[in-house]
SEKOLMI-148252 format. One record per residue: y, x, z of N, C-alpha, C in turn; residue number from 1. Coordinates in Angstrom, 2 decimals. Each point is the difference from the previous one (the first is absolute). Layout:
N
n_Y, n_X, n_Z, ca_Y, ca_X, ca_Z, c_Y, c_X, c_Z, num
Y, X, Z, Y, X, Z, Y, X, Z, NUM
...
This chain:
148
n_Y, n_X, n_Z, ca_Y, ca_X, ca_Z, c_Y, c_X, c_Z, num
132.08, 174.32, 97.74, -0.49, 1.07, 0.85, -1.29, 0.61, -0.56, 1
-0.88, -0.85, -0.53, -1.25, 0.52, -0.55, 0.28, 0.88, -1.20, 2
0.96, -0.38, -0.84, 0.35, 0.82, -1.16, 0.50, 1.37, 0.44, 3
0.76, 0.05, 1.07, 0.48, 1.29, 0.51, -1.16, 0.84, 0.52, 4
-0.95, -0.64, 0.66, -1.16, 0.72, 0.53, -0.85, 0.54, -1.15, 5
-0.26, -0.81, -1.01, -0.83, 0.48, -1.11, 0.73, 1.08, -0.80, 6
1.32, -0.09, -0.10, 0.77, 1.07, -0.66, -0.14, 1.30, 0.78, 7
0.04, -0.08, 1.32, -0.22, 1.18, 0.83, -1.39, 0.57, -0.25, 8
-1.01, -0.87, 0.01, -1.37, 0.46, -0.24, -0.09, 0.70, -1.35, 9
0.61, -0.59, -1.01, -0.03, 0.61, -1.33, 0.66, 1.37, 0.01, 10
1.14, 0.12, 0.68, 0.72, 1.28, 0.03, -0.79, 1.07, 0.75, 11
-0.85, -0.41, 0.93, -0.80, 0.95, 0.78, -1.37, 0.25, -0.62, 12
-0.32, -0.72, -1.06, -1.30, 0.19, -0.65, -1.16, -0.58, 0.78, 13
0.24, -1.08, 0.73, -1.06, -0.64, 0.78, -1.10, -0.48, -0.94, 14
-1.23, 0.36, 0.31, -1.12, -0.33, -0.87, -0.68, -1.32, 0.30, 15
0.12, -0.49, 1.22, -0.67, -1.24, 0.39, 0.88, -0.69, 1.04, 16
0.30, -1.27, -0.24, 0.81, -0.79, 0.93, -0.94, -0.90, 0.81, 17
0.18, 0.01, 1.30, -0.76, -0.88, 0.88, 0.99, -0.91, 0.71, 18
-0.19, -1.30, -0.18, 0.87, -1.00, 0.63, -0.79, -0.63, 1.14, 19
0.55, 0.04, 1.21, -0.73, -0.44, 1.19, 0.23, -1.46, 0.37, 20
0.33, -0.83, -0.97, 0.04, -1.43, 0.22, 1.36, -0.60, 0.21, 21
0.03, -1.33, -0.01, 1.22, -0.79, -0.11, 0.68, 0.35, -1.32, 22
-0.79, -0.10, -1.06, 0.48, 0.36, -1.34, 1.14, -0.92, -0.41, 23
-0.17, -1.28, 0.18, 1.10, -0.91, -0.25, -0.05, -0.77, -1.29, 24
-0.63, 0.52, -1.04, -0.10, -0.79, -1.22, 0.11, 0.81, -1.27, 25
0.15, -0.73, -1.10, -0.03, 0.59, -1.33, 1.06, 1.07, -0.22, 26
1.19, -0.17, 0.54, 1.07, 0.98, -0.23, -0.41, 1.38, 0.52, 27
-0.68, 0.06, 1.13, -0.45, 1.28, 0.54, -1.11, 0.56, -0.87, 28
-0.94, -0.85, -0.40, -1.08, 0.47, -0.88, 0.58, 0.54, -1.31, 29
1.04, -0.64, -0.52, 0.63, 0.47, -1.24, 0.46, 1.45, 0.13, 30
0.50, 0.38, 1.17, 0.47, 1.37, 0.22, -1.16, 0.99, 0.10, 31
-1.19, -0.50, 0.30, -1.16, 0.87, 0.17, -0.80, 0.20, -1.28, 32
0.23, -0.84, -0.98, -0.74, 0.07, -1.26, 0.18, 1.37, -0.63, 33
-1.10, 0.52, -0.55, 0.02, 1.29, -0.67, -0.25, 1.18, 0.91, 34
-0.23, -0.27, 1.26, -0.29, 1.05, 0.97, -1.42, -0.19, 0.54, 35
-0.54, 1.08, 0.54, -1.26, -0.13, 0.75, 0.38, -0.66, 1.32, 36
-0.57, -1.17, 0.28, 0.43, -0.79, 1.16, -1.21, -0.53, 0.76, 37
0.09, 0.07, 1.31, -0.92, -0.68, 0.90, 0.88, -0.81, 0.94, 38
-0.38, -1.25, 0.25, 0.78, -0.80, 0.96, -0.94, -0.88, 0.80, 39
0.52, -0.47, 1.11, -0.72, -0.97, 0.83, 0.91, -1.20, 0.22, 40
-0.60, -1.11, 0.34, 0.76, -1.20, 0.32, 0.52, 0.09, 1.42, 41
1.24, -0.40, 0.20, 0.57, -0.08, 1.34, -0.07, -1.41, 0.53, 42
0.41, -0.18, 1.23, -0.07, -1.32, 0.62, 0.98, -1.00, -0.63, 43
0.98, 0.47, -0.76, 0.92, -0.94, -0.66, -0.36, -0.24, -1.46, 44
-0.99, 0.72, -0.51, -0.41, -0.17, -1.40, -0.91, -1.20, -0.16, 45
0.18, -0.70, -1.11, -0.84, -1.16, -0.32, -0.60, 0.26, -1.38, 46
-1.24, 0.51, -0.03, -0.62, 0.31, -1.29, -0.52, -1.25, -0.72, 47
0.92, -0.75, -0.58, -0.37, -1.22, -0.72, -0.74, 0.36, -1.27, 48
-0.64, -0.98, -0.59, -0.69, 0.20, -1.27, 0.96, 0.54, -1.06, 49
1.20, -0.57, -0.03, 0.99, 0.44, -0.97, 0.41, 1.45, 0.20, 50
0.21, 0.40, 1.25, 0.38, 1.38, 0.28, -1.14, 0.95, -0.34, 51
-1.21, -0.38, 0.33, -1.15, 0.84, -0.33, -0.15, 0.17, -1.52, 52
0.22, -1.07, -0.74, -0.06, 0.07, -1.46, 1.11, 0.91, -0.53, 53
1.18, -0.11, 0.59, 1.12, 0.85, -0.42, -0.33, 1.47, 0.26, 54
-0.49, 0.31, 1.18, -0.35, 1.38, 0.35, -0.97, 0.57, -1.01, 55
-1.02, -0.78, -0.32, -0.99, 0.45, -0.98, 0.64, 0.19, -1.37, 56
0.91, -0.89, -0.38, 0.62, 0.07, -1.33, 0.87, 1.25, -0.18, 57
0.51, 0.56, 1.09, 0.84, 1.20, -0.11, -0.79, 1.27, 0.31, 58
-1.32, -0.14, 0.15, -0.85, 1.17, 0.15, -0.15, 0.54, 1.40, 59
0.35, -0.79, 1.01, -0.19, 0.42, 1.38, -1.26, -0.64, 0.56, 60
-0.54, 0.58, 1.07, -1.21, -0.54, 0.62, 0.30, -0.51, 1.40, 61
-0.33, -1.26, 0.24, 0.17, -0.57, 1.33, -1.06, 0.59, 0.94, 62
0.33, 0.15, 1.26, -0.96, 0.54, 0.96, -1.18, -0.94, 0.17, 63
-1.18, 0.59, 0.19, -1.19, -0.82, 0.15, -0.67, 0.18, 1.35, 64
0.50, 0.92, 0.81, -0.61, 0.23, 1.31, 1.07, 0.44, 1.00, 65
-0.33, -0.16, 1.26, 0.87, 0.46, 1.08, -0.82, 0.96, 0.86, 66
0.45, 1.23, 0.14, 1.15, 0.59, -0.66, -0.32, 0.33, -1.45, 67
1.03, 0.23, -0.77, -0.18, 0.53, -1.34, -0.22, 1.49, 0.17, 68
-1.05, 0.50, -0.62, -0.33, 1.42, 0.13, 0.18, 0.69, -1.34, 69
0.48, 1.23, 0.06, 0.09, 0.80, -1.21, -0.05, 1.46, 0.36, 70
-0.27, 0.80, -0.99, -0.01, 1.45, 0.18, 0.98, 0.59, -1.00, 71
0.87, 0.85, 0.49, 0.98, 0.70, -0.83, -0.06, 1.48, 0.34, 72
-0.20, 0.82, -0.98, -0.04, 1.45, 0.19, -0.98, 0.41, 1.10, 73
-1.14, -0.70, 0.08, -1.01, 0.33, 0.99, 0.29, -0.50, 1.40, 74
1.08, -0.74, 0.17, 0.36, -0.57, 1.31, -0.36, -1.48, 0.01, 75
-0.57, -0.45, 1.11, -0.41, -1.39, 0.13, 1.07, -0.82, 0.70, 76
0.35, -1.14, -0.62, 1.04, -0.89, 0.51, -0.58, -1.37, 0.30, 77
0.52, -0.62, 1.05, -0.22, -1.42, 0.29, 1.38, -0.62, 0.10, 78
0.21, -1.09, -0.74, 1.31, -0.64, -0.02, -0.12, -1.41, 0.56, 79
0.80, -0.27, 1.00, 0.10, -1.30, 0.64, 1.45, -0.48, -0.14, 80
0.21, -1.27, 0.31, 1.38, -0.40, 0.24, 0.33, 0.28, 1.46, 81
-0.93, -0.32, 0.90, 0.20, 0.27, 1.41, -0.12, -1.24, 0.86, 82
-0.11, -1.17, -0.63, -0.14, -1.24, 0.75, -1.46, -0.44, 0.09, 83
-0.88, 0.70, -0.69, -1.40, -0.40, -0.07, -0.69, 0.17, 1.35, 84
-0.96, -0.86, 0.26, -0.71, -0.01, 1.28, -0.62, 1.36, 0.33, 85
-0.61, 0.67, -0.96, -0.68, 1.26, 0.27, 0.89, 1.23, -0.02, 86
1.29, -0.18, -0.22, 0.87, 1.16, -0.14, 0.05, 0.89, 1.24, 87
0.25, -0.53, 1.20, 0.08, 0.89, 1.17, -1.26, 0.84, 0.22, 88
-1.17, -0.59, -0.17, -1.24, 0.75, 0.20, -0.19, 1.06, -1.07, 89
0.48, -0.27, -1.21, -0.15, 0.95, -1.11, 0.74, 1.30, 0.27, 90
1.08, -0.08, 0.74, 0.79, 1.21, 0.28, -0.81, 1.06, 0.72, 91
-0.99, -0.43, 0.79, -0.83, 0.92, 0.77, -1.36, 0.29, -0.63, 92
-0.37, -0.75, -1.05, -1.38, 0.10, -0.42, -0.25, 0.30, -1.47, 93
0.92, -0.29, -0.88, -0.26, 0.21, -1.42, -0.15, 1.47, -0.33, 94
-0.95, 0.30, -0.83, -0.22, 1.38, -0.43, 0.79, 0.24, -1.29, 95
1.29, 0.18, 0.16, 0.91, 0.26, -1.11, 1.00, 1.07, 0.44, 96
0.72, 0.53, -0.97, 1.03, 0.97, 0.32, 1.32, -0.67, 0.37, 97
0.29, -1.12, -0.70, 1.27, -0.70, 0.19, -0.22, -1.49, 0.13, 98
0.72, -0.62, 0.92, 0.09, -1.45, 0.08, 1.46, -0.34, -0.23, 99
0.26, -0.79, -1.03, 1.35, -0.42, -0.33, 0.15, -1.47, 0.36, 100
1.17, -0.36, 0.51, 0.25, -1.41, 0.33, 1.48, -0.30, -0.04, 101
0.30, -1.27, -0.01, 1.37, -0.48, 0.03, 0.17, -0.89, 1.23, 102
0.39, -1.23, -0.23, 0.11, -1.10, 0.97, 1.13, 0.15, 1.01, 103
0.14, 1.12, 0.67, 1.01, 0.13, 1.04, 1.40, 0.28, -0.56, 104
0.06, 0.43, -1.25, 1.26, 0.37, -0.66, 0.63, 1.22, 0.66, 105
-0.78, 0.74, 0.77, 0.46, 1.23, 0.66, -0.83, 1.18, -0.48, 106
0.66, 1.07, -0.36, -0.76, 1.15, -0.47, -0.79, 0.61, 1.16, 107
-1.12, 0.60, -0.40, -0.92, 0.56, 1.00, -0.72, 1.19, -0.61, 108
-0.21, 1.00, 0.81, -0.81, 1.16, -0.36, -0.67, 0.47, 1.28, 109
-1.29, -0.28, 0.09, -0.72, 0.27, 1.24, -1.41, 0.45, -0.34, 110
-0.55, 0.85, 0.82, -1.40, 0.40, -0.18, -0.82, -0.61, 1.13, 111
-1.10, -0.60, -0.40, -0.96, -0.53, 0.96, -1.34, 0.61, -0.38, 112
-0.44, 0.94, 0.80, -1.19, 0.77, -0.36, 0.26, 0.72, -1.31, 113
-0.94, -0.05, -0.92, 0.19, 0.70, -1.27, 0.82, -0.79, -1.02, 114
0.40, -1.22, 0.36, 0.71, -0.87, -0.94, 1.51, 0.09, 0.18, 115
0.70, -0.03, -1.14, 1.46, -0.06, 0.04, 0.40, -1.42, -0.34, 116
0.75, -0.62, 0.90, 0.43, -1.39, -0.16, 1.45, 0.02, -0.50, 117
0.22, -0.66, -1.13, 1.33, 0.02, -0.61, 0.45, -1.41, -0.33, 118
1.21, -0.31, 0.41, 0.70, -1.21, -0.43, 1.27, 0.51, -0.69, 119
0.17, -0.31, -1.29, 1.16, 0.53, -0.72, 1.32, -0.67, 0.38, 120
-0.06, -1.04, 0.82, 1.20, -0.78, 0.30, 0.05, -1.20, -0.92, 121
1.19, -0.45, -0.33, 0.13, -1.20, -0.83, 1.31, 0.01, -0.76, 122
0.02, -0.76, -1.07, 1.23, -0.16, -0.79, 0.72, -1.30, 0.33, 123
-0.65, -0.88, 0.72, 0.59, -1.28, 0.37, -0.22, -0.24, 1.49, 124
0.92, -0.74, 0.60, -0.07, -0.30, 1.43, -0.18, 1.25, 0.85, 125
0.76, 1.03, -0.33, -0.05, 1.25, 0.76, 1.42, 0.51, 0.20, 126
0.28, 0.52, 1.18, 1.34, 0.54, 0.28, 0.27, 1.20, -0.89, 127
-1.00, 0.86, -0.16, 0.07, 1.13, -0.91, -1.12, -0.19, -1.01, 128
0.35, -0.07, -1.27, -0.98, -0.26, -1.06, -0.59, 1.32, -0.48, 129
-1.32, 0.11, 0.12, -0.65, 1.26, -0.36, -1.27, -0.22, -0.81, 130
-0.33, 1.04, -0.74, -1.30, 0.17, -0.64, -0.46, 1.40, 0.40, 131
-1.23, 0.33, -0.32, -0.50, 1.32, 0.35, -0.75, 0.61, -1.18, 132
0.00, 1.32, -0.03, -0.83, 0.71, -0.97, -0.89, 0.97, 0.78, 133
-1.21, 0.14, -0.50, -0.99, 0.88, 0.63, -0.54, 0.94, -1.06, 134
0.08, 1.29, 0.27, -0.62, 1.00, -0.86, -1.40, 0.22, 0.54, 135
-1.00, -0.47, -0.73, -1.37, 0.08, 0.50, -0.52, 1.45, 0.03, 136
0.61, 0.89, -0.77, -0.43, 1.40, -0.01, 0.46, 0.73, 1.26, 137
1.21, -0.32, 0.47, 0.56, 0.71, 1.15, 0.06, -0.84, 1.27, 138
-0.28, -1.30, -0.11, 0.09, -0.95, 1.11, 1.45, -0.21, 0.44, 139
0.96, 0.33, -0.87, 1.41, -0.19, 0.34, 0.41, -1.45, -0.25, 140
0.52, -0.64, 1.04, 0.49, -1.37, -0.06, 1.51, 0.03, 0.09, 141
0.66, -0.73, -0.89, 1.46, -0.11, 0.04, 0.38, -1.47, -0.04, 142
0.91, -0.39, 0.88, 0.56, -1.33, -0.03, 1.33, 0.08, -0.78, 143
0.24, -1.01, -0.83, 1.19, -0.04, -0.83, 0.75, -1.29, 0.28, 144
1.26, 0.10, 0.38, 0.81, -1.18, 0.22, 0.48, -0.53, -1.35, 145
-0.13, -1.30, -0.20, 0.45, -0.66, -1.22, 1.21, -0.84, 0.38, 146
1.13, 0.37, -0.54, 1.25, -0.69, 0.33, 0.35, -1.05, -1.06, 147
0.57, -1.09, 0.45, 0.36, -1.07, -0.94, 1.27, 0.31, -0.75, 148
């Protein structure tokens, strides 16, 4: 499923991939190698010493803070998995343009004040498997179903 999602991203010219957690392990990281990637740990991820060494060896960066913050095309992002203690309060208070999260395995597109809250859905343990793309220039969000 991850290979299908990354192939879709490649076909659409996606410039930066953000994974909202429950990465699952080396096989998923292998699909992300060679791309601009930001990810967060999910509640099912176990960042062992070996996994951290592997991530570093393939040129990816493990998250160092919650939320992981980044700026793309002048837009400010905060990335959570969604299980973190401070997540609910962040929805109302963070000074960012976008809050991205996973955890529920359900896609979401909601505005809370000036923030747009997005959950791209999930590729595993979901009735409908989805990823999302966001055009930061136009604010256009599209959900894409990934079929097995």
